[in-house]
N, C-alpha and C positions, 0 to 999 in steps of 0.2 A: 387529347394523347400529349402533346409536349408537356403541358404542365406536370404530368404523374411523373412522370419520367426523369424531369429534373430534381424534382422535390423529391424522389428514391434515391436519387444519385447524391443529395446533400446528404440523409440520412444515411447511406454506405461510406462515405466521405466521414462521415462522424464519429465512427467505427474505429475511422486510422488516430485521431487526436489523442496523444498521451500528456499528461499532465506534466510538468516538469518543475521542482525547487517552489510547490505547492506548500511545503510546511513554510518553508522558509519565510515565502512569501508572506505568508497570512498569521504569522510571528509577530511583527510589529502589534495589528490589529488584537490580537489576543493575551500580548501583556496589556494592549491600552483597557480591555477589559475586566483584566486582574486588580491594575492598583486604581483604577475605576471605585469597583465595588469594594475593594478593600478599605479604601479611603472612607467612603461613606458607612461602610459597616463598621468602621473604628471608632468613626463619629458619632455615628447613631450607639455605640457602645459608652462614650463618653458624656454623650447628653444623659443618658439612663444612669452614669454615675459607677459605671465599672472603673473607667479607668483611674478615678481616684483611689477607688479601693484595692483593686486588680487588675493593676494594666499589663502584666503579661497575658490574663484571661482575655481582656480586651482584643489585645494583638493579636490572639489566638483565634478569637472571635474572626476575626479580620481577617485574617491568612486562611479562612476556611470559605469564608461568602468570597475572598478574590478568587482561590481556584474555582472553584465551580462555577462561577461568568465564564469560564476561557472559550466554552461552545457554546453557543445561544440556542443551537440544533438539541443541547442533550439538558435542557433547564429542569426538565422532570424530574434527573439526577440530582439537582443542586440541593433539597434537604436530604438525600443517602451522605453525600462529600461532606457538608458543613457539618452531621449531625456524626460520621467517623472524622474528623478533623477535629473539632472542637472536644470530644472524648479521648484522642489521645495527647490531646495537649491540656485538657482538663488529668491525666493522668501522670501525667510530666510535673503536673503540676504539684499535685499531691504527695508526690514521693519528694520532693525539693530538687527536681531536675530543671532545668531552662525550659520553660513549655514551647520557646519558638522551637528548640530543635525536635521534639515531637511532632509537633503540629506543622513545621516546614517538611518534614520528610512525607508526611502524609496528604501532606496539600500537592507536594512534587509527585507523589508515585497516583495518589488519586486523577491529578491535573493531566498528567498522559494517560490516563484511561479514557479521558475524556474529548481527548483527540479525536477526529473524526476517521484520521486512520486505523489499520489494525494494529493493535499494539501487544508485545508479549511480555515474560517477567524482565528482560535486561530494559527496554525500554521506560520500565516502572522504577526499575531500579536508578536508571539514568536517573530519572525525572528525583528522585525522591533525596537523592546524592546531591543534584545541583541544586535544588529548590534549597534543602535544609543548608548548605552551605551558603547559598547567598542571602537566605534571611538573618543566618546567625551575622553573618558582616555587613547586613544593611541596620539591623539590632546595633550593633557595636558604632558604625557611621552616625547614626542617630544619636546614641546617649554622646558621642563627642562633639557634633555638632549643632545638635538644637539645645539654645539657652533655657535653662531651666528657671530663668524668670517668666518665660512666658505660662499664658493661662492654659489650664489643664486641655483644654480643648484644641489648642492652636498644637499644640506639644504634641497629642495625640494624633492627628490629622499629618502634622509634619512626618512624622514619629512613623506611622501609615504608610504614607507616601515613600518615604526612601527606603523603607522594608519591603515593601510590596516590588518598588522599581530595581534595588538590587533582585532582592528575590527569585523574579519572574524572570531572568536570564537562567534562572537553571533550566529554563524549558528548551533552552536553544541546542543541548546536544541530543534533545531527544527529536528535533524540528530535523535537525541534523543526518540524524541518521535515519529521519523517514528520506529526506530527499536521496540520499546517497545508497541506501537500498533497495533492487528495484522491485515493483510493485507487482505481483501477481494475485490473481483470485484464487481466495482459498476454498477449498473442497467444501465447507457450507455453502461458498455464495455460489459456487456452480450447481450446487443440488437447490437452493432454494430459489433462483432466477432461469436455471434453465430445465425443461421436461426432458425425461429420461433419454428419448431419441435425439438430443441433442450434445449430450455429456462430453458423448466419448471423445471428439478430437481434441473437445478441451484438455480432459486429462491428460492424453497424447500427448498435447504441448508441451503441458506444465512437466509430463515424465520428461521430454527430450531436453526441456530446460537444465532441469534439476541433474540428468543423468549429463550433462556436458557442465556442468557449472563448474566442476573441481577443475577442467581442463583451460577453461576461459583465462584467455593471458591477464585480463587487466580489469577494470570494473566495467568500461565503458561498453568491452563487447558483450559482459555478462547482462549488462541494463539491455542492449539492444537486441539481446538475444529474450528476455523477459518481455519488452515490449510487444515481441512480434507472436510472444506466446501469449499477452491481454488481449492484441488484434484478434485472435482466434475465435475467446473468450468473445468479444464484442459482437465479431462479426456470425458467431454461434445465434448470438441475441438477435441479432439482426434476423438471421433466416427464421428463426424462432416469429419473429413477428410475421414475416410476408407469408411463414405457412399457415398463419392464421386469416389471414387478409384475405390467401387462395381459397381457404375452404373456408369462408362466408361468402363467396360468390359463387355458386352454384353456374356454372354456363347451361345445364338443362335444363334447369328452371327457368333461369332469366331469358335463355329462347322459348321457353314455352309462353312467360310472360308476353314475350315483344311478338310472336305471334297472334295472340289472344287480344294485342292491340291493334295489329295490322288487319286483323279479319272482322271486321265488322261489317255487318248490316248496310244496306242502302241506303233504308227510313231512319236510321240513328242521328239523333239530334246534332245539328254542328257543333255547340259547344262540346259535349260529350267525345265526339271524334276530334277535334281540336286535342283535349286533354290526354286522348288516348294518344295521339301522334306525337305528344309532346313527350309523354310514358313512355312511349317506344325510341323515343331520341334519345332520354334519359339513360335508358336501358342498355342501347347500345353504345353510348361512352362507358358506361359502367364493365362491358365486356373490354372496350380498348384498356381502358385501365386496367383489368384484370391481365390483360398479355403484358402491359408494361410494368406491373410486380412480377409475374412469371420474367422475365428478362432478367430483371432484377434482382434474381433469385437464383437466376441459372448463373448470373456472376459473383452472387457472393455466394457460392456453392465453391467458383470457382479458385476465388482467394483463399479459400480455407485449404484446398488440396496445394493452392501455390504455397502460403504459409506454412502449412506440414511438408511439405517436401525441401523449403526453406531452411526451418531446425532440423531437419534430418540431413542437409546436405553439410550443417554447418559443424553438428554434432564429429559427421565424420571429419569435415574438413580440420576442426580441432586436434582428434586423434592421430591423421599427419601429421599433424603440425606441430605436436609434442614429442619432445625430446624423448628418445629411446636411449635404455643403457646401449645396447647394440650398436648407437653411431659413432662413438668417442670410446677411443682406445685409451686403456689406461696408459698414464706417462712411464710407467717402470716397465710394462710387457715386454721389449726389446731388451731391456737388464735381463729379468727373470728369464726370458725365454733362452738368452745367453750363457746363462751360468747353468739351466737343465742342462743345457745342450754339452756344454762342459763339462757337467757330473757326469753325466750321461759316456763320456768318452772315459775319462776315465776311470767309471764302472765296469766299461768294455774291455779295455785294459789292463785293467786287476783280472778277471777274470780270464784273458785270453794269457796271462803268465801262469797262474795258478795253475791251467788245462797244462800248459808247458813243460812247468816243473813235475807236475804230475807224472808226465810220460816220460820225464829225464830219470824219474826214480822208479818207476817201472823195467 
């Protein structure tokens, strides 16, 4: 019984793990994939003679292949990325505009889309502007540094290397934003990974985070609350798994099977008796495992309630800690009060004088 409990505790503990800095940590690897793929693709285009006739198109093709290789887990999208970047670069080339500008912008936007993190329009814009700028600077640097006397294949390889090296730096703002923004499960992820009965606590946790987001004083506070909300999501995933295991082990049925294995006739074959006894032993252990799973299920449910209570208290605490208009008195309030009092006294004196003059005239 001890072994399943320890295993289940490891699973619950895994739900507490929140990755930090993953995008920036993986950035050098993604940049290396980009540069390597771009150099290989550009050399292939040069071997086909494209660099000699249309070097900008060869470089565009290299940018397209490089951008498509940043995430090996999404290689299925590589043909789409290569086609899209190549078409944009070809359009710019036909319009007699620098093809590297169009291809760089498209490559940056699509490379951001290929990232494993959830992206939005701002990430695509940052990627497009960053790679566009980097590719343009890289092409200028390559035109300046690479000697024109070298063979065409060498020039193509060095140019692709420099353009890829500088252009791939445009992914840095995207990765930095990924690591700065708190990561929350989206409504689509919640509906896809959790059954209806397990969604409500997660939606409540996300709502509590968003309701207190504007009152949080700094990024670390917001990140901490987001981690708690994400923890609720993972706890609900764990609870869903544990409930599935509990449902798959019917104690009534298991008890009946144990009774059937133990209630044997006296003339039963020794081998059959031994196997029946072994079966009963395994079934008894299965019931013990079910008890351990039930304990872990109760602990997980308690952790969900604890996390939600923490978020509720944090939101209320932020509301109390927030500076309210009634806490500070305007600096000129005493001066204004003195003036109002003086004006009131002067007005009262005028009215009293007017009444006395009226009485004298009568």
